[in-house]
N, C-alpha and C positions, 0 to 999 in steps of 0.2 A: 361365345362358344359355338362351334359348328353344330348343326342339327344332329341329334342322336341317330346312329345307324345300327342296324343289325349286321355284324361283321363275323364272317366265318374264316378261321385261320387254319389251313392245313399244316400239319407238322408243327402245331402251335405249342406243344409241350417241350420243344427243344430250346436251345440256347437263346436264339433270337425271339422265338415265339413267346416264351415266358415273360420276357421283358416288354415285348410289344403289347401283349394282351393286358398286362397290368397298366401300362400307360393308357391304353384305349378305355379300359374300365374306369380309370380315374377321370377321364375326359367325358364320361357319361354315355359311352357306347355300350351296346349289348353284345357280348363277345362269346362265340362258341368256338371251341378248339377241338380239332380232330387230330389224333396221333395214335400210331401203332405201338409207341413206346419200345422201339427197337433196342435190344440189349447191348448193342455196340455203343449206344449213346447213353441209355438209361441203365446203369449198373444196379441201382437199388430198386426193389419192388415197389409198386404203388406210384402215385403221382409225384412229380418232382415238387420239393418244398417251395420252389420259387414260383410255382403256378398260382396266380391270384385266386383266392377262394370264391370270388364272385363270377368266375368264368364257368360256363357250362362245358364240361369235358365229355367227349365222345370217343370211345376206344375203336377208332375206325382206320382200316388200312385203305389208303387212297387207290390201291390197285384192285380193290374189290367192288365190282359193279353193284351187287346186292346191298352192300353196306352203304354205298352212295345213295341208292334208291331209298333205303330206309331213312337216311339222314334228311334227304330233301322232301320226304313225305310230311315232315313236321317243321321244316325250317325253310324260310324264304329269305336268304341274305340280301342285303342291299349291296354289300361289297364282299368279295372273296379275296383273301390274301393267301397266295400260294407259296408256302415255305417248304412243304414236304419234298425232300430230295435226299438221295445218297450223295455224299460230298467228297469222298476220298479220291483225289486226283490220281495218285499212283495206283491205288486199289482198283480204279476203274479199268486199267489196262489188263488186269487179270480177272476181274469180275464185271465185265462189260454188260452181261445179260441182266445182272442185278441192278446196275445203274439204269439201264434202258427201261427195265420193267417199272421201277419206281418213278423215274423222272419223266419218261416219255409216255409209257402206257398209263401211269397214274394220272397224268395230265389229260389224256384222251378219255379215260374213264370218267373224270370229272366233267368234261364237256359233254360227253354222251349222256351222263346222268342228268345234268342240268337241262339238256334238250328234251329228254324223255319226260322230265317232271314239269316241263313248261316254265322253268325258272330261268330268268335272265337277270343276273345281278347288274346293276347300273355300272359297276366298276370292278375290274379285276386288277389286282396288284401282284406282280410276279417279282420275287426275290431271285434275280438272275446273278451272274457271276462275271468277274473279270476274265475268267477262263475262256469265255466265248471269243476273245480277241487272239488267243494264242500268243505269239511273240509280238503282235501288234506292229507298229511302224518304227523304223529306225532311220537315222540320217547319217550320211557320210559324204564329205566334200560337197555339201549342198544338195545331194541326191537323197530323196526319201524312198525307202524301199521296204518291202514286206519279206522278211527272211525265211519264213516257213519253219518247218519242224527241224530241230537239231537231231541228227541221226544218232543212233546208238554208237556207231563207229566213231563219230566225232567226239562224243562224250567220253567214250572209253580212251580216246587218245588225248584227252584233256584240252580239246578245242572247244572252249566254252562260249566264245563270242559268236553271235550269228554273222554270217558272211553275206556281203552284197554291197550295193552302192558304189561309191568311189574308192580310191586307194587309201584314204585316210582312216582314222579311227572312227568306228561306228558308235553312235550314241542313241539310246532309246528315247522315244517320244511318249509323252503322256497319252493315255488312251482317252478317246472322246467319242461317244456314241454316234455323233453326227458325221464323223470323218474317218474313224479308224475301222478298217475292214475286219469282219469276223472270220477267223481262221483257227479254230480250236486245234490244240496239239494233244489233247487227251480225250478219251471217251466221255469223261465227265463233262468237259467243256462242250463237246458235241451234243450231249443230251440237254444241257442247259440252253444251247442255241435252238435245239428242236422245240423246247418248251416255248421259247419266244415266238417261233414261227407258228406253232399250233394255236397259241392264244391270240396271236395277231390275226390269224385267219378267222378264228371262231368269233372273237369280239367284233370284228369288222362286219361279218355276216349277220350277227345277231343285234347289232346296234348298241353294243356296250362299249365303254371306254376301257383303255388298257394303259397301265403304268408299269414300265419295266425298269427296275432299279438294278444296275450292274454293280454288285458289291465287290470291294477289294477285300483284303484279309481282315476279317472281323476278330476282335479279341476283347476279353474283359471277364469280370466275375460272372460265374454261371456256366462258363464253357466246360464241356465234358472232359475233366482232367484225365480220366482213365481210358479215354478213347484213343487208340494208337494212331488214328487218322485225324486227330483234332488239330487245331491251328498250331503253327510253329511257335508262336509267342508262348502259348500255354505249355507246349512241350519243353521249350527251353527253360521256362520258369520251374517246371517240375524237376528238371535235371539240376538246375542251380540250387534249388531248395534241398535236394538230396546230396549236395556237395559232389556231384558227378561232373566229369569233363563233358562239356557240350561239343558234340561233333558238328563241324561246319562243312557242308557239302560244297562240291566244286572248289573254287578258289576263294570262296567267301564273298564274292562280289555279286551274287544274285541280289536283285533289287525287288523289294515288295513295298506296298502301300498299306500300312497298318492303321485301321480305323476302329475307334473305341465303340463298344456296344451301345452306349447311350446315344451316340451320334447317329448310329445306324437306325436305332429305334425312332429318333426324332425325324429322320428322313422318311422312313416308312409312314409314320403318322402324318407328316405333312402331305405326302402323296395321297394317302387315304382321304384326307379332309379337303384336298384340292384336286378333284378329279379333272383330267383333261377333257377337251371336247371330243377327241378321238383316241389317238395313241401318242405316247411319249416314251423315250428311253433316256435315262440319265445315269451318270456315273457317281457312285458314292464311295468316297475314300477320304483320306486326310489331305490329298493333293501333294503329298511329299513321299519321295522314294527313300527307303532305308535299306542298306545292305544287310544281308544275313549276318555277316561278320560283326557289323556295328551292333546289331541286336544281341548277339551272343555275348560280346564283350561287355556291353552295358548290363545285361542280366547277371553275368558272372561277377562283375564288379559290385553290383548292388548287394549280392548275397555272400560275397567273400568266397566264391566257388573257385576251383582251379581255372587257369587260363584255358579258354577254348582251343580246340585243335582243328586246323584246316586239314581235312582228310582226303580230298580229291574224290570222295564218293559222289555218286550222282543218282538221279532218279529219272528214268525215261518218262517223257511227257511233260517234264517241268519246263517252264519258260525261264529265260534268262532275266528278264526285267518286266515288271508290271507296276504301273502307278497311274493315277487318274487325273484327268483335267475335270475339276468339279464345278466349272463355271456354269454348266447347264442346270445343275441342281440349284445353284444360287439364283439363276435367272427364272427358272420355272417353279421352284418350290419355296424360294426365299430361305433356303437352307445353307447353313455353314457349320462345319464341325466346330465344337466348343472345347473339346478335351485334347490337350497335347498328348503326344505319344508318351512322354516321360511320366506325366501324371497318371495316364492310363496304366502304365506298368506298375506304378506304386499301388493303385487300387487292386490290380490283379494279384499282386504278391501279398497284400494284406488279406485278401479274401482266401488265398490258398494256404497261408501260414503266417498269421499275424505275429506269433511269438518270434519266429525267425526274422521277420522284417524288423521288428522293434530291436532285436539284439544286434542287427547289422547297422543300425543308425548310429 
């Protein structure tokens, strides 16, 4: 077993944080969790039931300098895992200041406080996002191109596919940190990229190592079911369980990479326990693209819900396709996803409503 570490997790009472902290405690690490318990995510008062009882919890807002100072007065972490973030992609276009305050200022408050306290963790781990790539890279007639942002006018006219490259049909390429340029199409994505740059500069200057894990669409038990900006898998599951018609945006051919929570936690734990010499960035996903239409029909079929409807609705800032090349995670962390998408859906549905799932079998 790796040596026991003192690990501080920001945003650690959230979906990923609860599962990660439990895993780290079980592996013998001393875990402290900071979280403001935002009501958009935490509907019920008090600590989430999924938070491990042996975790030290601190009700700290990452944007508060004095709270950071008080925390670091009594705590010297070996590793900081930075999960705290506002995550609504569409919401960020209308609440950009909120996203920038938490994601960007919250990160600089952390680095400022660490510097003032004279605390330099040996390792910082950032949970970043596939949103930093924007549309990523596409290929047409052998030409690789970066299409940029799909405009509101294009989306309103139903022009879903990015344009560029040759005259043939364009196909998306898997995102890979080493080769795919970063070009966010949402304010959320821009703030996550800013986090990467801030921590890259700070850790380099301070002699700490940095692991950046760019997560694809995470889903599974424990996700905030009542959060309107939660992941699309949980949203569709909620609608199917309620026997509602699932609305499919655009033409249904939006592509996403859905990765199960346990696999994300194992990737984060592997990164924590195998710090790099300097910096690394890896992509964490299933390595498989699934269309939104496939997801909706699978979910409706599992639950006997009505046939989903392709609506032609759209959301500004959304990308057409996103899925990961996970080879760097395999090479650098020895990590491979273990849970299939279909098995993950079963676990999610059983957690959300076991009686309905059993009746549907």
